[in-house]
Steps between C-alpha positions, in 0.01 A plus 500: 500500500205274575290343226198713594719815480629392161146441374390842629801663334428324169136614516609858576739503205244353264249762611754778444569362153131503419490865613819617326518248217740211451754703307865583564386864543297391803806387690577821688143573616461137614832510690404833657167360624667189643762717672228721654288209612768268638789739571733320259501286186593149609682252279179301468310811392768577241473146362122517483499839331746370241282194440179698465659767273693233306834672549825370645532520882836678458318789336269532801794480739687762300211746532454428872865561574536803269230718659579616853134501604466128423671243720557123472530477879275584789571849632425668832190695596689823439709509185755781515644599164785747491560684173845437355522758223792740458306789655438296816865392500605865488260578787674252734282197440776284648446651846125427470576139399724454807230630735238271346725196536588593859141573607360183341791266570501376141681576176351601166330204335403349836182472709484508878439164668158618623402578136428861596757681281668438167777727379552551125658742258295630212582696187352850501196597700462814291588722792842616382429860596433389860770239547589283671166322486353170618171323482338300778231296333321782311604797713782718364750669728731769360782730605615232740760548771646224716316636807166520317537145361560364850184678621293367208613141562427524875142606419454188286642273769 
């Protein structure tokens, strides 16, 4: 990260703290805004947020890695999240996972080399009655079949 990028990030974080307050309770909204703006929460951003909120950097890292919609690494343009709850397991989620990996040429937790797709598991999309379900960025897809998943991915390619 260049010095000018670091300065811009520090300014952004300080502005968010002035909007949300410099309290521990402000951590999640600040992280969410950084994630939305930059696509991930870099190590530098985590350090700066900890400094400004006067909390330990490990606390910030713990929150970033706990929530599936926050990421400490840069993700692809399209983030595909497959639900991994018991209802999706019972609805043959494993066959959906295999199709996703085959179509994208990556495994879960990875991003394509062109930074177009990232493949992640997530806990509960709230679509248990229409499982298996996945999310591509903010669009929900339910009642998935292997054939339908292949078609969906081809449209995004």
